[in-house]
DRENKE-479742 format. One line per field, with one value per residue: residue number from 0; x, y, z of N, C-alpha, C in turn. Coordinates in Angstrom, 1 decimal. Atoms other than C-alpha are relative to their C-alpha. Layout:
BEGIN
resi: NUM ...
n_c1: X ...
n_c2: Y ...
n_c3: Z ...
ca_c1: X ...
ca_c2: Y ...
ca_c3: Z ...
c_c1: X ...
c_c2: Y ...
c_c3: Z ...
This chain:
BEGIN
resi: 0 1 2 3 4 5 6 7 8 9 10 11 12 13 14 15 16 17 18 19 20 21 22 23 24 25 26 27 28 29 30 31 32 33 34 35 36 37 38 39 40 41 42 43 44 45 46 47 48 49 50 51 52 53 54 55 56 57 58 59 60 61 62 63 64 65 66 67 68 69 70 71 72 73 74 75 76 77 78 79 80 81 82 83 84 85 86 87 88 89 90 91 92 93 94 95 96 97 98 99 100 101 102 103 104 105 106 107 108 109 110 111 112 113 114 115 116 117 118 119 120 121 122 123 124 125 126 127 128 129 130 131 132 133 134 135 136 137 138 139 140 141 142 143 144 145 146 147 148 149 150 151 152 153 154 155 156 157 158 159 160 161 162 163 164 165 166 167 168 169 170 171 172 173 174 175 176 177 178 179 180 181 182 183 184 185 186 187 188 189 190 191 192 193 194 195 196 197 198 199 200 201 202 203 204 205 206 207 208 209 210 211 212 213 214 215 216 217 218 219 220 221 222 223 224 225 226 227 228 229 230 231
n_c1: -0.8 0.4 -1.2 0.1 0.3 -1.5 0.5 -0.5 0.6 1.4 0.1 0.0 1.3 -0.1 0.3 1.2 0.4 0.1 1.3 0.7 0.4 0.9 1.3 0.7 0.1 1.0 -0.5 -1.1 0.7 0.9 -0.5 0.4 -0.1 0.2 -1.6 -0.3 0.5 -1.5 0.1 0.3 -1.1 -0.7 -1.0 -0.8 -0.9 -0.6 -0.7 -1.2 -0.9 -0.4 -1.0 -1.4 -0.6 -0.8 -1.5 0.2 0.3 1.3 0.5 1.3 0.4 1.5 0.2 -1.2 -1.0 -0.9 -1.0 -0.8 -1.3 -0.9 -0.9 -0.6 -1.1 -0.6 -1.0 -1.0 -0.3 -1.3 -0.2 0.9 1.5 0.9 1.4 0.7 1.3 0.9 1.1 0.0 -1.1 0.5 1.0 -0.6 -1.0 -1.4 -0.9 -0.6 -1.0 -1.0 -0.4 0.4 -0.3 -1.5 -0.5 -0.4 -0.6 0.7 -0.3 0.8 -0.4 -1.2 -0.3 0.3 1.1 0.0 -0.7 1.0 -0.3 0.3 -1.0 -1.3 0.7 0.3 -1.4 -0.2 1.2 -0.4 -1.1 0.2 -0.4 1.5 1.2 1.5 1.0 1.0 0.5 1.6 0.4 -0.7 1.1 -0.3 -1.1 -1.2 -0.3 0.1 0.3 0.0 0.3 -0.7 0.0 -1.4 -0.6 -0.9 -0.2 -0.1 -1.2 -0.5 0.6 -0.6 -1.2 -0.5 -0.3 -0.9 1.2 1.4 1.3 1.0 1.0 0.9 1.5 0.5 0.8 -0.8 -0.5 1.2 -0.1 -1.1 -0.7 0.8 0.9 -0.7 -0.1 1.2 0.6 -0.8 0.7 1.5 0.4 -1.0 -0.3 1.3 0.2 -1.1 0.7 1.0 -0.8 -0.9 0.8 0.5 -1.1 -0.9 0.9 -0.6 0.3 -1.0 0.3 -0.9 -1.0 -0.8 0.3 -1.2 0.5 -1.1 0.4 -0.6 -1.2 -1.3 -1.1 0.5 0.4 0.4 1.5 0.8 1.4 0.9 1.3 0.8 1.3 1.0 -0.4 -0.5 -0.8 0.6
n_c2: -0.5 1.2 0.6 0.5 1.5 0.8 0.4 1.4 1.3 -0.1 -1.5 0.4 -0.2 -1.3 -1.1 -0.8 -1.1 -1.6 -0.2 -0.4 1.0 1.0 -0.8 0.4 1.5 0.3 -0.2 1.0 1.5 0.0 0.9 -0.2 1.4 -0.2 0.4 1.5 0.7 0.2 -0.6 0.6 0.6 -1.2 -0.9 0.8 -0.2 -1.5 -0.1 1.1 -0.8 -1.2 0.6 0.4 -1.6 -0.4 0.9 1.3 1.2 0.2 1.5 0.1 1.6 0.1 0.0 -0.1 1.2 -0.1 -1.1 0.4 0.6 -0.9 -0.4 1.4 0.1 -0.8 -0.3 0.8 0.9 -0.5 -1.5 -0.5 -0.5 -0.4 0.1 -1.4 0.4 -0.1 1.0 0.6 1.0 0.9 0.8 0.7 1.2 -0.4 -0.1 1.1 0.6 -0.6 0.1 0.8 1.2 0.5 0.3 -1.2 -0.5 -0.7 -1.0 0.4 1.3 0.2 -1.2 0.4 -0.4 -1.5 -0.5 -0.8 -1.3 0.1 -0.2 1.2 1.0 -0.6 0.1 1.3 0.2 -0.9 0.3 1.6 -0.1 0.2 -0.4 0.3 -0.8 -0.4 -1.4 -0.1 -0.5 -0.3 -1.0 0.2 -0.6 0.8 -0.4 1.1 -0.9 0.8 -0.7 0.6 -0.6 -0.2 -0.5 0.9 0.7 -1.2 -0.1 0.9 -0.4 -1.0 0.1 0.8 1.6 0.1 0.6 -0.2 0.8 -0.2 0.8 -1.0 0.4 -0.9 -1.2 -1.1 -0.8 -1.0 -1.1 -1.3 -0.2 -0.4 1.0 1.1 -0.6 0.2 1.5 0.2 -0.6 0.4 1.6 0.8 -0.4 0.8 1.4 0.4 -0.4 0.9 1.2 0.1 0.1 1.5 1.0 -0.9 -0.9 -1.0 -0.8 -0.7 -1.2 -0.2 -1.0 -0.3 0.4 0.0 -0.2 0.2 -0.5 0.9 0.8 -0.5 1.3 1.1 1.4 -0.2 0.2 1.1 0.0 1.1 -0.3 1.6 -0.2 0.3 -0.6 0.6 -0.8 -1.4
n_c3: 1.0 1.3 0.8 1.4 0.4 0.6 1.4 0.1 -0.9 0.0 -0.7 -1.5 -0.6 -0.6 1.0 -0.2 1.1 -0.6 -0.4 0.8 0.7 -0.7 0.0 1.3 0.2 0.6 1.1 0.5 0.3 1.0 1.4 1.4 0.5 1.5 0.4 -0.1 1.4 0.9 1.2 1.1 1.0 0.5 -1.2 -0.2 1.1 0.0 -1.2 0.0 1.1 -0.4 -1.1 0.8 0.6 -1.1 -0.2 -0.7 0.6 -0.3 0.3 -0.5 -0.2 -0.3 -1.3 -0.8 0.2 0.7 -0.6 -1.0 0.7 0.6 -1.5 -0.3 1.3 0.3 -1.0 -0.4 -1.2 -0.6 -0.5 -1.1 0.6 -1.1 0.3 -0.8 -0.8 1.3 0.2 1.4 -0.3 -0.7 0.6 1.1 -0.4 0.4 -1.2 -0.7 0.8 -0.5 -1.4 -0.8 0.7 -0.1 1.4 0.2 -1.1 -0.5 -1.3 -1.2 -0.6 -0.9 -0.8 -1.5 -0.7 -0.2 -1.1 -0.6 0.5 1.4 0.8 0.4 0.6 1.3 0.7 0.4 1.1 0.9 1.1 0.4 1.3 0.9 -0.7 0.6 -0.5 0.9 -0.2 -0.1 1.4 1.4 0.8 1.5 0.3 -0.4 -1.4 -1.1 -1.4 -1.5 -1.3 -1.2 -1.1 -0.4 1.1 0.2 1.6 0.9 0.5 1.0 1.2 0.7 0.5 -1.1 0.5 1.3 0.7 -0.6 0.6 -0.8 0.7 -0.1 0.7 0.8 -0.6 -0.3 1.1 -0.1 0.8 -0.1 -1.4 -1.1 -0.4 -0.6 -1.1 -0.7 -0.2 -1.1 -1.1 -0.1 0.1 -0.7 -1.3 -0.8 -0.3 -0.9 -1.2 -0.3 0.0 -1.2 -0.8 -0.1 -0.5 -1.1 -0.7 0.4 1.0 1.0 0.5 1.0 -0.4 1.4 1.4 1.1 1.7 1.1 1.4 1.3 -0.7 0.7 0.3 0.6 -0.7 -1.4 -0.7 0.8 -0.3 0.5 0.2 -0.3 0.6 -0.8 -1.1 -1.1 -0.8 0.0
ca_c1: -29.7 -30.1 -27.6 -26.9 -28.1 -25.4 -25.3 -23.7 -25.8 -29.2 -30.8 -30.2 -33.2 -32.1 -32.3 -34.7 -36.2 -35.3 -38.1 -39.0 -39.5 -41.3 -44.0 -44.9 -45.2 -48.5 -47.2 -44.5 -46.8 -49.0 -48.4 -48.6 -49.5 -49.3 -45.3 -46.0 -47.1 -44.2 -43.5 -44.6 -42.0 -41.5 -40.5 -38.6 -36.6 -36.3 -34.8 -32.4 -31.2 -30.5 -28.7 -26.2 -25.9 -24.6 -21.9 -23.9 -24.0 -27.6 -29.3 -33.1 -34.6 -38.1 -37.9 -36.0 -34.6 -33.2 -31.4 -30.3 -28.5 -27.1 -25.6 -24.1 -22.4 -21.3 -19.6 -16.1 -15.4 -11.9 -12.9 -14.8 -18.6 -20.8 -24.6 -26.3 -29.3 -32.2 -35.6 -35.0 -31.7 -33.5 -36.6 -34.6 -32.3 -29.2 -28.3 -28.1 -26.4 -23.7 -23.6 -24.5 -23.3 -19.5 -18.8 -18.1 -15.9 -18.4 -17.9 -20.8 -20.0 -16.4 -17.1 -17.7 -19.3 -20.2 -18.2 -20.9 -19.3 -21.4 -18.8 -16.4 -19.1 -19.8 -16.0 -16.1 -18.9 -17.3 -14.6 -15.7 -14.2 -18.0 -21.1 -24.7 -27.6 -30.6 -32.1 -35.5 -35.7 -34.5 -35.7 -36.1 -33.3 -30.7 -30.6 -30.2 -31.8 -31.2 -32.6 -31.0 -31.1 -27.5 -26.1 -24.1 -24.6 -24.1 -20.3 -19.6 -22.4 -20.8 -17.4 -16.2 -16.4 -14.4 -17.7 -21.4 -24.4 -27.7 -30.9 -34.0 -37.8 -39.8 -42.0 -39.0 -38.5 -40.3 -40.5 -38.1 -36.0 -38.8 -41.1 -38.3 -37.6 -41.5 -41.5 -38.8 -40.7 -44.3 -43.8 -40.2 -39.6 -43.4 -42.8 -39.2 -41.0 -43.6 -40.9 -38.7 -41.9 -42.8 -39.4 -37.7 -40.6 -38.7 -39.0 -37.3 -36.4 -34.8 -31.5 -29.4 -30.2 -27.6 -28.5 -26.2 -26.2 -23.8 -20.8 -17.3 -15.4 -16.0 -17.1 -17.9 -21.7 -24.1 -27.9 -30.3 -33.7 -36.4 -39.6 -41.7 -42.1 -39.7 -38.4 -39.7
ca_c2: 172.2 170.8 168.5 167.8 164.6 162.0 161.6 158.1 156.3 158.1 161.4 161.1 161.3 164.8 166.7 169.5 172.3 176.1 177.6 179.4 176.5 174.5 177.6 176.8 173.0 173.2 174.6 172.1 169.0 170.5 168.4 169.4 166.0 167.2 166.6 163.0 162.6 161.2 163.5 162.5 160.9 164.5 166.3 163.6 163.7 167.6 167.0 164.2 166.5 169.5 167.5 166.2 169.9 170.6 167.7 164.9 161.4 160.6 157.2 156.6 153.3 152.2 151.2 151.3 147.8 148.6 151.8 149.6 147.2 150.0 151.5 148.1 148.3 151.6 151.8 150.6 147.8 149.3 152.9 154.3 155.0 157.1 156.4 159.9 159.5 158.7 157.2 156.5 154.6 152.8 151.7 150.6 148.3 150.4 151.3 148.0 146.8 149.4 149.3 146.1 143.2 143.5 143.7 147.6 149.8 151.3 154.6 153.9 150.1 150.9 154.0 151.9 153.2 157.0 159.2 161.3 164.4 164.9 166.9 163.8 161.8 164.6 164.7 161.0 161.2 164.4 163.2 159.7 158.6 157.9 159.7 157.9 159.8 161.5 165.0 166.5 168.2 168.1 171.0 170.9 173.1 170.6 172.0 169.6 171.0 169.5 170.4 169.6 170.1 169.6 169.8 166.6 165.1 168.6 168.6 165.3 166.4 169.7 168.9 166.5 163.2 162.2 160.8 161.6 159.3 160.6 158.2 160.4 159.4 161.0 162.9 165.1 166.4 169.9 172.9 175.4 176.3 178.1 175.2 172.8 175.1 174.9 171.2 171.0 173.4 171.9 168.2 166.9 168.8 167.8 164.2 164.1 165.7 163.0 160.1 161.4 161.8 158.2 156.8 159.4 161.1 164.2 167.1 168.4 171.6 173.2 174.4 174.3 174.3 173.3 174.2 172.5 174.3 172.3 169.9 171.3 167.9 165.5 162.0 163.3 163.2 160.6 161.1 157.9 159.0 156.4 156.4 155.3 157.3 156.6 158.3 162.1
ca_c3: 30.4 26.8 25.0 21.7 19.9 19.9 15.9 16.2 18.9 18.6 20.8 24.7 26.9 28.1 24.8 24.8 22.4 23.0 24.7 21.8 19.8 22.5 22.8 19.0 19.3 17.9 14.7 14.5 14.4 11.5 8.4 4.9 3.5 -0.2 0.2 0.9 -2.8 -5.3 -8.1 -11.6 -14.3 -15.9 -12.7 -11.9 -15.1 -15.1 -11.6 -12.6 -15.8 -13.9 -10.9 -13.9 -15.1 -11.7 -11.5 -9.8 -11.0 -11.0 -11.0 -11.1 -9.8 -9.3 -5.7 -2.4 -2.8 -6.0 -4.5 -1.6 -4.1 -5.9 -2.6 -1.9 -5.4 -5.1 -1.8 -1.4 1.0 1.9 2.9 5.8 5.2 7.6 7.3 8.3 10.6 7.9 7.7 4.0 5.0 7.6 5.6 2.7 4.6 3.2 7.1 8.4 5.3 5.9 9.6 10.6 8.0 8.7 4.8 5.2 7.2 9.0 11.4 13.4 14.0 14.9 17.0 20.4 23.2 23.4 25.3 26.4 24.4 21.6 19.9 19.7 18.3 15.4 14.9 14.1 11.4 9.7 7.6 6.4 3.0 1.8 3.6 2.5 3.5 2.1 1.8 2.3 -1.0 -4.6 -6.6 -10.5 -10.5 -9.3 -5.8 -2.7 0.6 4.1 7.2 10.6 14.2 15.4 11.8 12.3 8.7 7.3 7.3 5.4 2.9 2.3 1.9 4.8 3.0 -0.2 -1.7 -0.9 -1.9 -1.3 -1.8 -2.3 -2.6 -5.3 -2.9 -2.2 -5.6 -5.6 -8.1 -6.7 -3.4 -2.0 -2.2 -1.0 2.1 2.9 2.6 5.3 7.7 7.1 6.5 7.3 10.5 11.7 11.0 12.6 15.5 15.5 15.2 18.2 20.4 19.7 20.3 22.8 24.3 22.7 20.7 17.5 16.0 12.9 13.7 10.3 6.6 4.0 0.2 -2.2 -5.5 -7.6 -6.9 -7.5 -7.6 -10.2 -9.3 -5.7 -5.4 -6.5 -6.3 -6.5 -7.3 -6.1 -8.1 -5.2 -1.7 0.9 4.1 4.8
c_c1: -0.3 1.4 -0.4 -0.3 1.2 -0.4 0.3 -1.0 -1.4 -0.1 -0.2 -1.5 -0.1 -0.1 -1.2 0.1 0.4 -1.5 -0.8 -0.9 -1.2 -1.4 -0.6 0.1 -1.3 0.0 0.7 -0.7 -1.3 0.8 -0.7 0.3 0.2 1.5 0.2 -0.2 1.4 -0.5 -0.1 1.4 0.8 0.8 0.9 1.6 0.5 1.3 1.6 1.1 0.7 1.1 1.6 0.5 1.0 0.9 -0.4 -0.2 -1.5 -0.6 -1.9 -0.6 -1.4 -0.4 1.1 0.8 0.8 1.2 0.9 1.0 1.0 1.0 0.9 1.1 0.8 0.9 1.1 0.0 1.3 0.0 -1.0 -1.1 -0.8 -1.3 -0.3 -1.5 -1.0 -1.0 0.0 1.2 -0.3 -0.9 0.5 0.8 1.0 0.7 0.6 0.9 1.3 0.6 0.2 0.6 1.3 0.6 0.4 0.7 -0.7 0.3 -0.7 0.3 1.4 0.4 0.0 -1.0 0.1 0.6 -0.6 0.4 -0.7 0.8 0.8 -0.9 -0.4 1.3 0.1 -0.9 0.4 0.7 0.0 0.8 -1.3 -1.1 -1.4 -1.0 -1.4 -0.1 -1.3 -0.4 0.8 -0.8 0.4 1.1 1.3 0.3 -0.2 -0.3 0.0 -0.5 0.6 -0.1 1.4 1.0 1.3 0.3 0.4 1.7 0.6 -0.8 0.7 1.2 1.2 0.6 0.6 -1.2 -1.3 -1.0 -1.2 -1.4 -1.3 -1.4 -0.6 -0.9 0.9 0.3 -1.6 0.3 1.4 0.6 -1.1 -1.0 0.8 0.3 -1.3 -0.2 0.8 -0.8 -1.6 -0.1 1.3 0.2 -1.3 0.2 1.4 -0.4 -0.9 1.1 0.9 -0.9 -0.1 1.2 0.9 -0.9 0.4 -0.4 1.0 -0.1 1.2 1.1 0.9 -0.8 1.0 -0.8 1.4 -0.5 0.6 1.3 1.4 1.0 -0.7 0.1 -0.4 -1.4 -0.7 -1.4 -0.8 -1.2 -0.9 -1.4 -1.1 0.6 0.9 0.7 -1.1 1.0
c_c2: -1.0 -0.5 -0.3 -1.3 -0.5 -0.6 -1.4 -0.9 0.5 1.5 -0.7 0.7 1.6 1.1 0.9 1.0 1.1 0.3 0.6 -0.7 -0.8 0.9 -0.1 -1.6 -0.2 0.3 -1.0 -1.2 0.3 -0.5 0.6 -1.1 0.0 -0.5 -1.1 -0.6 -0.3 1.1 -1.0 -0.2 1.5 0.8 -0.8 0.1 1.5 0.2 -0.7 0.7 1.3 -0.4 -0.5 1.2 0.6 -0.8 -1.1 -1.0 -0.1 -1.4 0.1 -1.3 0.3 -0.3 -0.2 -1.4 0.3 1.2 -1.0 -0.8 0.7 0.7 -0.8 0.1 0.9 0.6 -1.0 -0.9 0.3 1.5 0.2 0.7 0.5 -0.1 1.4 -0.7 0.1 -1.0 -0.8 -1.2 -1.3 -1.1 -0.8 -0.9 0.5 0.2 -1.2 -0.6 0.6 0.0 -1.3 -1.7 -0.4 0.0 1.7 0.5 1.2 1.0 -0.3 -1.3 0.1 1.2 -0.5 0.8 1.5 0.5 1.0 1.5 0.0 0.5 -0.9 -0.5 0.9 0.0 -1.5 -0.1 1.1 -0.1 -1.2 0.1 0.0 0.3 -0.5 0.5 0.1 1.6 0.2 0.8 -0.1 1.1 -0.4 0.8 -0.7 0.1 -1.2 0.9 -1.1 0.8 -0.7 0.5 0.3 0.2 -1.3 -0.6 1.2 0.2 -0.9 0.2 1.1 -0.2 -1.0 -1.2 0.3 -0.2 0.3 -0.8 0.3 -1.0 0.8 -0.4 1.0 0.9 1.0 0.8 1.1 1.0 0.8 0.0 0.4 -1.1 -1.0 0.4 -0.2 -1.2 -0.4 0.5 -1.0 -1.4 -0.8 0.4 -0.7 -1.4 -0.6 0.4 -1.0 -1.6 0.2 0.2 -1.6 -0.9 0.4 0.6 1.5 0.9 0.4 1.2 0.1 0.8 0.3 -0.3 0.2 0.2 -0.3 0.1 -0.8 -0.6 0.7 -1.1 -1.1 -1.3 0.2 -0.6 -0.5 0.2 -1.2 0.5 -0.9 0.2 0.1 1.2 -0.4 1.0 1.5 1.0
c_c3: -1.2 -0.3 -1.2 -0.2 -0.2 -1.4 -0.2 0.6 0.3 1.1 1.7 0.4 0.5 -1.0 0.2 -1.1 0.8 0.3 -1.2 -1.1 0.6 0.1 -1.4 -0.3 -1.1 -1.5 -0.5 -0.7 -1.0 -1.4 -1.3 -0.6 -1.5 -0.2 0.2 -1.5 -1.0 -1.4 -1.4 -0.7 -0.4 0.9 0.0 -0.9 -0.2 1.0 -0.5 -1.3 0.5 1.2 -1.1 -0.4 1.0 0.5 0.7 -0.8 0.5 -0.6 0.4 -0.2 0.3 1.4 0.8 -0.1 -1.0 0.4 1.1 -0.7 -0.5 0.8 0.2 -1.0 -0.1 0.9 0.3 1.2 0.7 0.5 0.8 -0.5 1.3 -0.5 0.8 0.4 -1.0 0.0 -1.6 0.0 0.7 -0.5 -1.1 0.4 -0.1 1.5 0.5 -1.2 0.2 1.2 0.8 -0.7 0.1 -1.3 -0.4 1.3 0.5 1.3 1.0 0.6 0.6 1.0 1.6 0.8 0.0 0.7 0.9 -0.5 -1.3 -1.2 -0.6 -0.9 -1.5 -0.6 -0.7 -1.4 -1.0 -1.1 -0.7 -1.3 -0.9 1.3 -1.2 1.0 -1.1 0.2 0.3 -1.1 -1.3 -0.8 -1.5 -0.6 0.3 1.3 1.1 1.3 1.4 1.0 1.1 1.3 0.7 -1.0 0.0 -1.5 -0.9 -0.7 -0.9 -1.4 -0.6 -0.7 0.6 -0.5 -1.3 -1.2 0.6 -0.9 0.6 -0.6 0.6 -0.5 -0.7 0.8 0.4 -1.0 -0.1 -1.0 -0.1 1.3 0.8 0.6 1.1 1.6 1.0 0.2 1.1 1.3 0.3 -0.3 0.6 1.5 0.8 0.1 0.7 1.5 0.4 0.5 1.4 1.4 0.2 0.6 1.2 0.9 -0.2 -0.9 -1.2 -0.3 -1.2 0.3 -1.3 -1.1 -1.1 -1.4 -0.7 -1.4 -1.1 0.7 -0.6 -0.5 -0.8 0.5 1.6 0.5 -1.2 0.8 -0.6 0.6 0.0 -0.6 0.9 1.6 1.0 1.0 0.2 -0.2
């Protein structure tokens, strides 16, 4: 019997793929490496302007280190913060800053030992004051696109968190929604599949996709676009 991944403490060894996904494993691990190339400045600027028109605050920085410093400046010390599982946050050091420094009210740090019930863990991260994470694609029309297996990060992204901050490498900026969805299936999912294989000996699958078209609440959403490639 398959178990859902634990969103706060990592994937349990017993997680498994649905049969139909397992049979297509050869397709899952086929990478489209064109989606690893950072967008040029013109495309990045078009995406930034569209995001602003759609109600997001947007910062454009040169490096992951600059994004790291900006995030620590933006996240209040007196509010709960949930870091969504993200290679972008891990590689930039943002996850460690928020969860391990002791300077922030980290949901992960304060969660204690896992209860064994994945839904209990999902609920802990569903309604923080602030969620910090990434997305798998940003379109030139200002849409944010996220794929997920369990959907644990989607609730705070969509509306559960009072504020949301996304850190996004330039290689994730694409022309349109169709390309963004293709990027998830042919690049982000295979990369996540490889990561889980190496770390846990398990597979990944695409269970849910969230498309954020615009932000309804002023000052809720912030997108930090990084000119270099980071994460997947």
